[in-house]
C-alpha positions as CSV (number, residue, x, y, z in Angstrom):
1,M,-0.3,-0.4,-0.2
2,I,1.1,3.6,-0.8
3,H,0.0,6.4,2.1
4,L,-1.0,9.8,2.0
5,T,-1.9,12.4,5.1
6,T,-3.5,15.4,4.8
7,K,-4.5,17.7,7.3
8,S,-7.3,15.9,7.9
9,M,-7.6,12.6,6.0
10,Q,-5.4,9.6,5.6
11,L,-5.6,7.8,2.3
12,S,-3.7,4.3,1.1
13,L,-3.4,3.3,-2.8
14,D,-3.2,-0.3,-3.4
15,E,0.2,-0.3,-5.4
16,Q,-0.4,-3.2,-7.4
17,T,-4.2,-2.5,-8.9
18,G,-4.3,1.2,-8.1
19,S,-7.9,1.4,-6.4
20,L,-8.5,3.7,-3.4
21,A,-8.2,1.0,-0.6
22,A,-8.7,3.8,2.0
23,L,-9.9,6.7,3.0
24,H,-10.7,8.2,6.7
25,T,-10.3,11.1,9.2
26,K,-10.0,10.6,12.8
27,E,-13.8,10.7,13.3
28,K,-14.9,8.8,10.4
29,Q,-13.9,6.2,8.0
30,L,-15.1,7.3,4.5
31,L,-15.0,4.1,2.2
32,C,-16.7,1.3,2.3
33,E,-15.0,-2.2,3.5
34,Q,-14.7,-3.6,-0.6
35,A,-14.5,-0.1,-1.9
36,G,-10.4,-1.0,-3.0
37,E,-11.9,-4.1,-5.1
38,A,-13.5,-1.6,-7.6
39,P,-11.0,-0.7,-10.2
40,L,-9.3,2.9,-10.0
41,F,-10.9,3.8,-13.4
42,D,-13.5,2.8,-16.2
43,L,-13.3,3.9,-19.8
44,R,-16.3,3.5,-22.3
45,L,-15.1,3.6,-25.9
46,I,-17.4,3.7,-29.2
47,D,-15.8,1.5,-32.3
48,Q,-16.1,2.6,-36.1
49,S,-19.3,0.6,-36.2
50,G,-20.9,2.5,-33.1
51,Q,-20.5,-0.3,-30.4
52,F,-19.2,0.4,-27.1
53,S,-17.3,-1.3,-25.1
54,N,-15.4,-0.7,-21.5
55,V,-12.2,-1.1,-19.9
56,S,-10.9,-0.2,-16.7
57,A,-7.4,-0.3,-14.6
58,H,-7.9,-4.0,-13.8
59,D,-7.7,-4.6,-17.4
60,A,-4.3,-3.2,-17.8
61,R,-1.4,-6.0,-17.5
62,A,1.0,-3.3,-16.8
63,V,0.6,-1.6,-13.6
64,A,2.9,1.1,-12.0
65,V,1.8,3.0,-9.2
66,A,4.0,5.0,-6.7
67,Q,5.0,8.5,-5.5
68,D,6.6,11.0,-7.7
69,T,9.6,12.1,-5.7
70,A,10.5,14.8,-8.2
71,A,7.0,16.5,-6.7
72,G,7.4,15.4,-3.6
73,P,5.7,13.2,-0.7
74,G,2.1,14.0,-1.7
75,T,1.7,13.3,-5.3
76,I,1.4,9.5,-6.5
77,I,1.8,8.5,-10.2
78,G,0.0,5.3,-11.7
79,T,0.3,4.0,-14.8
80,F,-1.5,1.5,-17.0
81,A,-1.0,0.1,-20.2
82,D,-1.0,-3.1,-22.1
83,F,-4.6,-3.6,-22.3
84,A,-5.2,-6.7,-24.1
85,D,-8.0,-5.7,-26.4
86,Y,-6.9,-1.8,-26.8
87,P,-3.0,-2.1,-27.8
88,G,-1.9,1.9,-28.0
89,L,-3.8,2.8,-24.9
90,T,-1.8,4.2,-22.0
91,V,-3.7,5.6,-19.2
92,M,-2.0,7.7,-16.6
93,T,-3.5,9.2,-13.2
94,R,-2.5,11.5,-10.5
95,L,-3.4,12.2,-7.2
96,A,-1.8,15.5,-5.4
97,I,-2.5,16.7,-1.9
98,D,-3.2,20.5,-2.0
99,A,-1.8,21.4,1.3
100,D,-3.5,25.0,1.1
101,Q,-6.9,24.1,0.5
102,D,-6.3,20.3,2.6
103,Q,-7.9,18.6,-0.4
104,L,-7.1,15.5,-2.7
105,N,-6.6,16.4,-6.3
106,W,-6.8,13.7,-8.4
107,N,-6.0,14.3,-12.5
108,L,-6.1,11.4,-15.4
109,S,-4.4,11.8,-18.8
110,L,-4.0,9.3,-21.7
111,I,-2.5,8.3,-25.2
112,N,-5.6,6.8,-27.3
113,D,-3.2,5.6,-30.3
114,T,-6.6,3.4,-30.9
115,D,-9.4,3.1,-33.6
116,F,-11.5,4.0,-30.9
117,I,-13.2,6.7,-29.7
118,I,-12.8,7.2,-25.9
119,E,-16.7,9.1,-25.0
120,I,-16.3,8.6,-20.6
121,I,-14.3,9.1,-18.3
122,D,-15.1,7.4,-14.9
123,Y,-12.4,8.5,-12.3
124,P,-11.8,8.2,-9.6
125,R,-14.1,5.3,-8.2
126,L,-15.0,6.5,-5.0
127,V,-17.4,3.9,-2.8
128,V,-18.8,4.9,0.7
129,P,-20.1,3.5,3.4
130,S,-23.8,1.7,3.2
131,D,-25.0,3.5,6.5
132,V,-27.9,6.3,4.9
133,G,-31.3,6.7,6.3
134,P,-33.3,9.0,7.8
135,G,-32.6,9.1,11.3
136,P,-30.7,12.4,12.9
137,T,-27.9,9.7,13.3
138,Q,-27.7,8.4,10.1
139,A,-25.6,9.2,7.0
140,K,-26.7,11.5,4.3
141,I,-25.6,11.9,0.7
142,F,-26.0,15.4,-1.1
143,W,-26.9,14.9,-4.9
144,P,-27.0,18.0,-7.1
145,F,-30.5,16.8,-8.6
146,T,-32.5,19.6,-9.8
147,E,-31.7,22.5,-6.9
148,G,-30.4,19.8,-4.7
149,C,-31.5,16.5,-3.2
150,V,-30.6,14.9,0.2
151,V,-30.4,11.4,-0.3
152,E,-32.0,9.2,2.9
153,D,-33.2,5.8,1.0
154,I,-30.8,4.5,-1.4
155,S,-32.4,1.1,-2.3
156,L,-35.3,3.2,-4.3
157,S,-35.6,2.5,-8.0
158,R,-33.8,5.5,-9.0
159,F,-30.5,5.0,-7.5
160,R,-29.1,2.6,-10.1
161,A,-26.6,3.0,-12.6
162,H,-27.7,5.0,-15.3
163,P,-26.9,3.2,-19.0
164,L,-26.6,6.5,-20.3
165,L,-27.3,5.3,-24.2
166,Y,-28.8,7.1,-27.0
167,P,-31.3,8.2,-26.9
168,S,-31.3,11.1,-24.3
169,S,-34.1,11.2,-21.3
170,G,-34.8,14.7,-19.6
171,G,-34.1,12.6,-16.5
172,D,-30.9,11.8,-17.3
173,P,-28.5,12.0,-14.5
174,V,-26.2,14.7,-16.6
175,Y,-25.0,17.9,-15.8
176,P,-25.8,19.9,-17.9
177,G,-29.3,19.2,-17.4
178,A,-31.3,17.8,-14.8
179,I,-27.9,17.9,-12.3
180,T,-27.2,21.2,-11.9
181,M,-23.9,21.4,-10.1
182,Q,-20.5,19.5,-10.3
183,F,-20.5,18.2,-6.6
184,M,-21.6,15.6,-4.5
185,A,-21.0,15.1,-0.6
186,Y,-21.4,12.0,1.8
187,Y,-21.8,12.8,5.4
188,D,-22.9,12.3,8.9
189,S,-22.6,13.9,12.5
190,K,-19.0,12.8,12.3
191,G,-18.3,14.1,9.2
192,G,-18.0,13.7,5.6
193,I,-16.5,13.7,2.4
194,Y,-17.0,16.4,-0.6
195,F,-16.6,15.4,-3.9
196,A,-16.6,17.4,-6.9
197,A,-15.5,18.4,-10.4
198,H,-13.8,21.6,-10.0
199,D,-14.3,22.3,-13.9
200,P,-15.2,25.7,-15.1
201,E,-15.3,25.4,-18.8
202,P,-17.6,22.0,-18.1
203,V,-17.6,18.9,-19.8
204,P,-20.7,17.2,-19.5
205,K,-20.9,14.1,-16.6
206,A,-23.3,11.8,-15.2
207,I,-23.2,12.5,-11.7
208,E,-25.2,10.1,-9.7
209,C,-25.5,7.9,-6.3
210,F,-26.2,3.8,-6.3
211,P,-25.7,0.9,-4.4
212,D,-21.9,-0.7,-4.9
213,R,-19.6,-3.3,-3.8
214,G,-21.7,-3.2,-0.1
215,G,-21.6,0.5,0.0
216,I,-22.9,3.7,-2.3
217,R,-20.8,5.0,-5.2
218,L,-20.2,8.7,-6.0
219,S,-19.9,8.4,-9.4
220,F,-18.8,10.9,-12.2
221,K,-18.5,9.9,-15.2
222,A,-17.2,12.5,-17.8
223,F,-18.0,12.8,-21.4
224,C,-14.5,13.9,-22.6
225,A,-14.9,12.6,-25.9
226,V,-11.4,11.5,-26.9
227,D,-10.8,11.3,-31.0
228,R,-8.8,8.0,-32.5
229,R,-4.8,8.3,-32.7
230,S,-4.9,11.3,-30.3
231,T,-3.9,12.5,-26.1
232,Y,-5.5,13.8,-23.9
233,T,-5.7,15.3,-20.1
234,M,-8.6,16.3,-17.7
235,P,-8.3,20.0,-18.1
236,Y,-9.9,19.8,-14.3
237,P,-9.4,18.4,-11.1
238,M,-11.5,15.7,-9.1
239,V,-11.6,17.1,-5.6
240,M,-12.1,15.4,-2.5
241,Q,-12.2,17.3,0.9
242,A,-13.1,16.3,4.2
243,F,-15.3,18.1,6.3
244,H,-18.0,18.8,9.0
245,G,-21.2,19.6,8.9
246,D,-24.6,19.3,6.3
247,W,-25.4,19.9,2.9
248,L,-24.7,23.5,3.2
249,D,-20.9,23.1,4.4
250,A,-20.3,21.1,1.0
251,A,-22.3,23.7,-1.0
252,E,-20.4,26.3,0.5
253,I,-16.9,24.5,-0.1
254,Y,-18.8,24.6,-3.9
255,R,-19.4,28.1,-3.4
256,C,-15.9,29.5,-2.9
257,Q,-14.5,27.6,-5.5
258,V,-17.3,28.9,-8.1
259,E,-16.4,32.4,-7.3
260,Q,-12.8,31.8,-7.7
261,S,-12.6,30.2,-10.7
262,Y,-16.0,30.5,-12.9
263,R,-16.4,33.4,-15.4
264,L,-19.5,34.3,-13.3
265,P,-22.2,37.2,-14.3
266,A,-22.6,40.0,-12.3
267,K,-24.9,39.9,-9.4
268,T,-28.5,40.6,-10.1
269,W,-28.3,43.9,-8.1
270,Q,-26.2,45.5,-10.3
271,R,-27.0,43.8,-13.9
272,T,-28.3,46.5,-16.0
273,D,-29.1,43.7,-18.5
274,L,-31.9,42.3,-16.6
275,P,-35.6,42.6,-17.4
276,T,-36.9,45.5,-15.1
277,W,-39.8,43.2,-14.0
278,Q,-37.2,40.6,-12.5
279,K,-37.1,43.2,-9.9
280,A,-40.0,43.9,-9.3
281,S,-41.4,40.4,-7.9
282,P,-44.1,39.1,-9.7
283,I,-46.8,36.3,-9.3
284,V,-46.4,34.1,-12.2
285,V,-49.6,32.4,-13.0
286,I,-49.6,29.6,-15.5
287,Y,-53.1,28.5,-17.5
288,P,-53.9,27.7,-21.1
289,P,-56.1,29.4,-23.6
290,R,-57.0,25.8,-25.6
291,S,-58.3,22.4,-23.8
292,I,-60.0,21.4,-20.7
293,R,-57.0,19.4,-18.8
294,G,-58.0,15.7,-17.9
295,T,-61.0,15.3,-20.7
296,G,-58.9,15.4,-23.8
297,Y,-60.9,18.3,-25.3
298,M,-58.4,21.0,-27.3
299,G,-60.5,23.4,-28.5
300,P,-60.5,26.9,-27.0
301,N,-61.7,27.7,-23.6
302,E,-62.9,30.0,-21.2
303,F,-60.1,32.1,-21.4
304,F,-59.9,32.1,-25.2
305,P,-59.7,34.8,-26.9
306,Y,-57.1,35.8,-24.6
307,E,-58.8,39.3,-23.4
308,N,-61.5,37.0,-21.5
309,A,-58.9,35.7,-19.1
310,I,-58.4,39.5,-18.3
311,K,-61.3,39.4,-15.8
312,Y,-60.0,36.5,-13.8
313,L,-56.9,37.8,-13.9
314,D,-58.0,41.3,-12.7
315,D,-59.7,39.5,-9.9
316,L,-56.4,37.4,-8.6
317,A,-54.0,40.4,-9.1
318,E,-56.3,42.8,-6.4
319,A,-56.9,39.4,-3.9
320,I,-53.1,39.0,-4.2
321,D,-52.0,42.4,-4.3
322,A,-49.3,41.7,-6.9
323,Q,-48.1,42.3,-10.4
324,L,-48.4,39.4,-12.3
325,L,-46.4,37.3,-15.2
326,T,-48.8,35.4,-16.8
327,L,-47.4,32.5,-18.7
328,L,-49.3,30.8,-21.1
329,T,-49.3,26.9,-21.8
330,Y,-51.1,25.7,-25.1
331,W,-51.3,29.0,-26.4
332,E,-48.9,28.0,-29.6
333,G,-50.1,28.1,-32.8
334,S,-48.8,24.8,-34.4
335,A,-49.7,22.1,-31.3
336,P,-49.0,22.2,-27.8
337,W,-45.5,21.3,-26.5
338,A,-44.7,20.5,-30.5
339,P,-41.1,21.8,-31.0
340,P,-39.7,24.0,-32.7
341,Y,-42.6,25.9,-34.4
342,I,-44.5,28.1,-31.8
343,W,-46.0,31.4,-33.9
344,P,-48.1,32.6,-34.7
345,P,-50.2,32.2,-31.7
346,Y,-53.2,30.1,-31.0
347,G,-56.3,31.5,-33.0
348,G,-54.2,34.0,-34.6
349,E,-52.6,37.5,-33.5
350,A,-55.0,39.8,-33.4
351,S,-56.3,38.6,-30.1
352,F,-53.1,37.4,-28.6
353,L,-51.7,41.3,-29.2
354,S,-54.4,43.2,-27.8
355,Y,-54.3,40.8,-24.8
356,V,-50.6,41.5,-24.5
357,R,-51.2,45.2,-24.7
358,Q,-54.0,45.4,-22.3
359,M,-51.8,43.0,-20.1
360,H,-48.9,45.7,-20.2
361,E,-51.7,48.6,-19.2
362,R,-52.4,47.2,-16.5
363,G,-48.8,46.6,-15.2
364,H,-48.9,43.2,-15.7
365,Y,-46.3,41.1,-17.6
366,I,-46.5,38.1,-20.2
367,G,-44.7,35.0,-20.5
368,V,-44.9,32.1,-23.0
369,Y,-43.7,28.4,-22.8
370,G,-42.0,26.7,-25.8
371,S,-40.6,23.7,-26.1
372,G,-37.2,23.3,-26.8
373,I,-34.9,22.4,-30.1
374,G,-36.8,19.0,-30.7
375,W,-38.5,18.2,-33.7
376,T,-42.5,17.3,-33.9
377,D,-43.4,15.0,-36.7
378,E,-46.6,14.0,-35.7
379,S,-48.9,16.1,-32.3
380,L,-50.1,13.1,-30.5
381,L,-52.4,16.2,-29.0
382,C,-53.3,17.6,-32.3
383,P,-53.2,14.7,-35.1
384,E,-54.0,17.1,-37.7
385,Y,-50.6,18.8,-36.8
386,T,-48.2,16.6,-39.2
387,M,-44.5,18.3,-40.2
388,R,-42.7,14.7,-41.2
389,A,-43.1,15.7,-44.7
390,F,-42.0,19.3,-44.2
391,R,-38.7,17.8,-42.1
392,E,-38.3,15.1,-45.3
393,E,-38.9,17.8,-47.9
394,N,-36.8,20.3,-46.2
395,H,-33.6,18.3,-45.6
396,L,-34.1,18.9,-41.7
397,T,-33.4,15.0,-41.4
398,E,-29.7,16.6,-41.6
399,C,-29.5,18.0,-38.3
400,V,-31.4,15.1,-36.2
401,C,-29.5,13.6,-33.5
402,T,-28.6,10.0,-34.2
403,G,-27.4,7.6,-32.2
404,P,-24.0,5.6,-32.5
405,D,-25.2,2.9,-35.0
406,G,-27.3,5.9,-37.0
407,S,-30.5,5.4,-35.6
408,M,-33.0,8.0,-35.0
409,V,-35.3,8.4,-32.3
410,S,-36.6,10.4,-29.5
411,K,-37.8,10.0,-25.5
412,L,-38.9,13.1,-25.0
413,C,-42.5,13.7,-24.6
414,V,-43.9,10.7,-26.0
415,T,-47.0,10.9,-24.4
416,I,-47.6,14.1,-26.3
417,R,-45.9,14.1,-29.5
418,N,-44.1,11.7,-31.7
419,G,-40.7,13.3,-32.9
420,L,-36.8,13.7,-33.0
421,D,-34.2,15.5,-31.5
422,L,-32.4,18.7,-33.1
423,C,-28.6,18.7,-32.5
424,P,-27.8,21.9,-31.4
425,A,-24.1,21.9,-33.2
426,C,-26.2,22.4,-36.7
427,E,-26.5,25.7,-37.9
428,T,-29.9,25.4,-39.3
429,T,-31.4,24.3,-35.8
430,R,-29.4,27.9,-34.1
431,D,-31.2,29.6,-36.7
432,I,-34.8,27.8,-36.1
433,A,-34.6,28.7,-32.5
434,V,-33.9,32.3,-33.3
435,A,-35.9,32.8,-35.9
436,E,-38.9,32.3,-33.6
437,V,-37.7,33.7,-30.1
438,A,-37.7,37.2,-32.5
439,K,-41.5,36.9,-33.5
440,V,-42.5,36.5,-30.0
441,L,-40.3,39.1,-28.9
442,G,-41.7,41.5,-31.8
443,A,-45.3,40.6,-30.1
444,G,-43.8,41.9,-26.9
445,V,-43.8,39.0,-25.0
446,D,-41.4,39.6,-21.7
447,F,-40.5,35.8,-21.0
448,I,-40.0,33.1,-23.2
449,Q,-39.5,29.6,-21.8
450,F,-38.7,28.5,-25.1
451,F,-36.3,25.8,-23.9
452,D,-38.9,23.8,-22.0
453,Q,-37.6,20.2,-22.5
454,N,-34.3,21.0,-22.9
455,I,-34.0,19.9,-19.0
456,G,-31.4,22.4,-17.1
457,G,-31.0,23.9,-20.6
458,R,-29.2,20.8,-21.9
459,G,-28.7,19.8,-25.6
460,Y,-29.2,15.5,-25.9
461,A,-26.8,13.5,-27.3
462,C,-25.8,13.0,-30.7
463,Y,-23.3,10.8,-32.5
464,S,-23.5,12.1,-35.7
465,D,-20.3,12.7,-37.9
466,R,-21.6,15.5,-40.1
467,H,-23.2,18.0,-37.8
468,G,-19.4,19.2,-37.2
469,H,-18.5,17.4,-33.5
470,L,-16.7,14.6,-33.1
471,P,-19.4,11.4,-33.0
472,A,-19.7,11.2,-29.3
473,Y,-21.3,13.0,-26.6
474,G,-19.2,15.8,-25.2
475,A,-18.2,19.3,-24.5
476,W,-19.6,20.3,-28.1
477,S,-23.0,20.0,-27.0
478,V,-22.5,22.9,-24.2
479,Q,-20.8,25.4,-26.2
480,A,-23.6,24.6,-29.1
481,M,-26.4,25.7,-26.3
482,K,-24.1,28.7,-25.1
483,E,-23.8,29.6,-28.4
484,I,-28.1,29.7,-29.5
485,Y,-28.6,31.8,-25.9
486,G,-25.8,34.0,-27.2
487,R,-27.2,34.6,-30.0
488,I,-30.8,35.4,-28.6
489,N,-29.3,37.4,-25.8
490,T,-27.9,39.7,-28.1
491,M,-31.2,40.0,-30.0
492,I,-32.8,41.0,-26.9
493,A,-30.1,43.5,-26.3
494,S,-29.8,45.1,-29.7
495,G,-33.6,45.2,-29.9
496,G,-34.1,46.8,-26.5
497,Y,-36.5,44.1,-25.5
498,D,-36.9,44.1,-21.7
499,S,-37.1,40.0,-22.2
500,A,-35.9,37.3,-20.2
501,I,-35.4,33.7,-22.1
502,G,-35.2,30.6,-19.3
503,C,-35.7,26.7,-19.4
504,E,-37.5,23.7,-17.8
505,S,-35.9,23.1,-14.2
506,S,-32.9,25.1,-12.4
507,P,-30.5,25.7,-15.5
508,A,-27.3,24.1,-14.7
509,D,-25.0,26.1,-13.2
510,C,-22.7,26.6,-16.6
511,F,-25.9,28.2,-18.1
512,I,-26.7,31.0,-15.4
513,A,-25.8,34.1,-17.4
514,D,-27.7,32.9,-20.2
515,L,-30.8,31.5,-18.7
516,T,-31.7,34.3,-16.0
517,Y,-35.5,32.9,-15.6
518,N,-36.6,29.1,-15.2
519,D,-39.5,27.6,-14.0
520,L,-37.8,25.3,-11.4
521,R,-38.9,21.7,-10.2
522,Y,-37.5,21.1,-7.0
523,N,-40.8,19.1,-6.4
524,W,-39.0,16.1,-8.5
525,A,-36.8,15.4,-6.2
526,C,-39.5,14.6,-3.3
527,N,-39.7,11.6,-5.3
528,F,-35.9,10.4,-4.3
529,G,-35.5,12.4,-1.2
530,R,-35.8,15.5,0.6
531,P,-35.3,18.8,-1.7
532,V,-32.5,21.4,-0.5
533,P,-32.3,24.9,-2.1
534,A,-28.3,24.2,-2.8
535,L,-28.8,25.8,-6.1
536,S,-30.0,28.8,-4.7
537,Y,-27.6,29.0,-2.0
538,V,-24.6,28.7,-4.4
539,F,-26.0,30.7,-6.8
540,H,-28.8,32.9,-5.9
541,E,-27.1,36.3,-6.1
542,Y,-26.7,35.8,-9.7
543,L,-30.2,34.9,-11.0
544,I,-33.7,34.8,-10.3
545,N,-35.9,31.6,-11.1
546,F,-39.7,31.0,-10.3
547,M,-41.3,28.4,-8.3
548,G,-42.7,26.8,-11.4
549,N,-45.6,24.9,-12.6
550,Q,-45.5,21.7,-10.3
551,C,-46.2,19.3,-12.6
552,A,-46.6,15.9,-11.5
553,F,-46.6,16.7,-7.7
554,T,-49.9,15.7,-6.9
555,K,-49.2,11.9,-8.7
556,T,-47.0,11.0,-6.2
557,F,-48.3,13.2,-3.2
558,P,-52.5,12.8,-3.5
559,I,-54.0,15.4,-2.6
560,E,-56.1,13.2,0.2
561,K,-53.4,12.8,1.9
562,N,-51.6,16.0,1.8
563,P,-54.6,18.5,1.7
564,D,-52.1,21.6,2.7
565,S,-49.4,20.6,0.6
566,L,-49.3,23.8,-2.0
567,L,-49.1,26.2,1.0
568,F,-46.4,24.1,2.3
569,R,-44.7,24.7,-1.7
570,L,-45.3,28.2,-1.5
571,A,-43.4,28.6,1.6
572,Y,-40.6,26.7,0.2
573,S,-40.5,28.5,-2.6
574,L,-40.1,31.8,-0.4
575,I,-37.6,30.7,1.9
576,A,-35.9,29.4,-0.8
577,G,-35.5,32.9,-2.9
578,D,-37.9,31.7,-5.7
579,Q,-40.6,34.4,-6.9
580,L,-44.2,32.3,-6.7
581,T,-46.4,30.6,-8.7
582,L,-49.9,30.1,-9.2
583,V,-51.7,27.8,-11.6
584,I,-55.0,28.2,-12.4
585,K,-58.4,26.3,-14.1
586,S,-61.7,27.2,-15.2
587,G,-63.4,29.5,-13.0
588,G,-59.8,31.4,-12.3
589,E,-59.6,28.9,-9.4
590,I,-56.0,28.2,-7.9
591,H,-55.2,24.7,-8.8
592,W,-52.4,22.1,-7.5
593,E,-50.4,22.4,-10.4
594,W,-50.3,22.0,-14.2
595,G,-50.2,18.4,-14.4
596,M,-53.6,17.5,-12.9
597,S,-57.1,17.4,-14.0
598,W,-59.1,20.1,-13.8
599,L,-62.6,17.4,-13.1
600,Q,-60.4,17.2,-9.9
601,P,-61.3,19.7,-7.1
602,G,-58.8,22.7,-6.3
603,P,-57.0,23.2,-2.7
604,R,-58.6,25.9,-0.3
605,Q,-58.8,29.1,-2.0
606,K,-59.0,31.4,0.7
607,N,-55.8,30.3,2.4
608,I,-53.9,30.1,-0.8
609,L,-54.7,33.7,-1.5
610,T,-53.6,34.8,2.2
611,A,-50.3,33.1,1.7
612,V,-49.6,34.3,-1.0
613,R,-50.5,37.9,-0.4
614,N,-48.9,37.9,3.0
615,F,-45.7,35.7,1.5
616,N,-45.4,38.6,-1.8
617,A,-45.7,41.1,0.7
618,M,-42.3,40.3,2.1
619,R,-40.8,39.1,-0.8
620,K,-41.5,42.7,-2.6
621,G,-41.6,45.0,0.4
622,R,-38.8,44.9,3.2
623,G,-37.6,41.0,2.0
624,L,-37.0,42.1,-1.1
625,P,-33.0,42.8,-0.9
626,F,-32.6,39.4,0.8
627,L,-34.7,37.3,-0.6
628,N,-34.5,38.8,-4.3
629,F,-30.9,39.8,-4.5
630,G,-29.5,38.4,-1.3
631,R,-26.8,35.6,-0.5
632,M,-27.7,32.5,1.2
633,L,-26.1,32.3,4.4
634,K,-26.3,28.8,6.8
635,P,-29.7,29.2,9.3
636,N,-29.4,29.6,12.6
637,P,-30.8,26.4,14.1
638,I,-34.8,26.7,14.6
639,S,-37.0,24.8,16.9
640,C,-40.9,24.3,16.5
641,A,-43.2,22.0,17.9
642,N,-44.6,21.2,14.2
643,A,-43.1,19.0,11.9
644,Y,-44.4,19.2,8.3
645,V,-44.9,15.5,6.6
646,L,-45.8,14.7,2.9
647,T,-47.2,11.1,2.0
648,R,-46.7,9.2,-0.8
649,N,-48.6,6.9,-2.6
650,D,-47.0,4.3,-1.4
651,G,-47.1,5.4,2.2
652,S,-44.2,6.3,2.8
653,Q,-43.1,9.8,4.0
654,L,-41.2,12.7,3.8
655,V,-40.6,14.9,7.1
656,F,-39.7,18.9,7.0
657,E,-38.7,19.7,11.1
658,G,-40.1,22.8,11.9
659,L,-40.9,26.0,9.4
660,P,-39.4,26.5,6.5
661,T,-36.4,29.1,7.1
662,S,-33.2,30.5,5.5
663,K,-31.1,33.4,6.3
664,W,-30.1,36.1,3.8
665,Q,-27.5,38.7,3.6
666,A,-28.7,41.7,1.6
667,P,-26.3,43.9,-1.1
668,D,-25.6,46.1,1.8
669,G,-24.3,43.8,4.2
670,S,-27.2,43.2,6.2
671,V,-28.5,39.8,7.6
672,A,-31.5,38.7,7.9
673,Q,-33.3,35.3,9.0
674,F,-36.7,34.6,7.3
675,I,-39.6,32.0,8.7
676,A,-42.7,30.6,6.7
677,N,-45.7,29.9,8.2
678,H,-47.6,27.8,5.8
679,Y,-50.4,26.4,8.9
680,D,-53.4,28.1,9.3
681,E,-52.8,29.2,12.9
682,P,-50.1,31.3,14.4
683,M,-47.0,28.9,15.3
684,R,-44.2,29.9,17.8
685,V,-40.7,29.0,17.3
686,Q,-37.6,29.5,18.9
687,V,-34.4,30.4,17.4
688,R,-30.9,30.3,18.2
689,C,-29.3,34.0,17.6
690,H,-28.8,37.1,18.5
691,C,-31.9,39.2,17.0
692,R,-31.4,43.0,16.5
693,A,-35.1,43.3,15.5
694,A,-38.0,41.6,13.8
695,F,-40.3,42.7,11.0
696,G,-43.3,41.0,9.0
697,P,-44.8,41.7,5.8
698,L,-45.7,45.0,6.6
699,E,-45.0,46.0,10.3
700,D,-42.4,45.3,13.3
701,L,-42.8,42.5,15.2
702,P,-42.4,41.4,18.9
703,W,-39.9,38.6,20.0
704,Q,-39.1,37.7,23.4
705,A,-35.2,36.9,24.7
706,I,-35.9,33.5,26.3
707,D,-31.8,33.2,27.4
708,E,-28.4,34.8,25.5
709,Q,-28.4,32.9,22.9
710,T,-32.2,31.9,22.2
711,I,-35.0,34.2,20.8
712,E,-38.8,33.3,20.9
713,I,-41.0,35.0,18.2
714,L,-45.0,34.1,17.2
715,V,-45.1,33.6,13.4
716,P,-48.9,34.6,12.1
717,A,-50.7,32.2,10.5
718,L,-50.1,32.1,6.6
719,S,-47.0,34.5,6.7
720,C,-43.6,35.2,6.9
721,V,-41.5,36.9,9.7
722,A,-37.7,38.3,9.4
723,L,-35.5,38.2,12.2
724,R,-32.5,41.2,11.9
725,L,-29.2,39.4,13.0
726,A,-26.5,41.9,11.6
């Protein structure tokens, strides 16, 4: 064994295989007992016929692992060669201690003198103990799915190694995509390990956790896309760092790295290129001008012509005392969610333009959904919309994402349309996207979520050899999507539009300068663990998002078992720093979420309206410098008699202790902790802090010192309070 020691960790590598055999701190073992059986790396290769194969460190017949005496005692070099089926392949690994940061930095380079493309590098292999569970003494895993997910049950079917095969799925555990950041963490009360790619010019990666060798694998598989007969060196380190705390402390490590090495945009309160309405904290209101959800009817509804909706919106705006940003679904003149074409509006331009004008006159804003850069051959919602012949006649098939074997198929929204995915590297794809957005901008629309279904802003995998990229998924995809976003944002700026573009779910962190307003889907994380606002912790100062349409929430959490779930979700979003969202159905009634049938009754309206009015009064008023523009900090501990429980269809429960709370530093340096009460009765809360003052949405509030370190405050029903701490 070869041993390394840092200030906080001890590590051992097997000099015969190069495998990571031991890793621990004084307080905690960070590897499972069988971790040393895992190869140090694994590669996925593609042959000239498009077939995949894998080779690992264990397949090397010539292995040399030793300390690099020239670099000092803190560096270990490994050389792996003589692979039976891949002559000409040599892999070099490097592990070095960063003494200043107390980190272990892993890097890999290779000589690919073969006829294979190397698509994926899976390195280094880290397998932590399998002691994860829901109890306070059991370990947790932070996984950067959507905005962040704390995993407490690794036995769920979701936690299996994903095959990462064509065609792509929106739910793939891929960064950038449904995975929004490049770090994970394993921890308990004794400590833990932060594991991350410090990669500011990102290579796409599959980032996931799953059972492996009696433990839990924390896996980073990088789509490095190394060409045949070439060399490659990872342009970033994989970093391990011991830490104490929870997901917030791991997020702080990542934030420090991001602020040191990423090309971040200016902070939102400093940016001059953001729409003015983003700083006004409007309430997003989502509804369609056609269809009656749950019936199959796709014709016009009572919100059409578009002006018909205004009477309902006037009432809603008055009830919640807010500006609105109406976000229209099923508005496209093509067919609902039928990419890439969206213009003209359903029913023609005249009514739509009249609606935009009247809403603007009232001080409100207009948004529309798109459905990304896919392609629709046939709409299954509106069968009369067919574009297969158009695709073929106009040679657009040349822009379709293909598989390694030349196949063309899509897994996206297959219940809505038959279609394909378009490759963002094709100039025609870019031209179509820019042209469609230009038409919508010309109508005075304020927000265009054109990239719905490009989850997290992702471009999907393509293996074509005719699009100007290597026939493997790789960093070209990130750059191609940024090219599209850049062209659109340049068009917005040069045209003087007060508009923004966005995507479905939170944008991955590499896209935050481009996609500045987005339909969050933190509720997806509820299916697999406990959602946490980690992306907001790291990046809230740089972009403003909204709560999102909450689609499919009630499929997992039925309303019969969770009668007040919408109130809780609104409180969670407020505390996370997100602008609030309401979905409405016929009669202007607030509904549980977008995906639910309108035949189902909505939640209790009075409580929802009261909570939204109070929550947004805080967000757009005294809380604005914190919740809209602030930097999230680790909150002071609070205690409250109530824990909120969400119950899934299968009877399992998701428990949230106390009331939702978060702590923020405003641009002027002041600090406040916010507590949201989603119950219809006042809640008494104790907070460990030194409080200077307390305030609600409209007035100062009393509080009581319990001792030198603890205060108590009564949080009014369906409202929010803030404690000024500095």
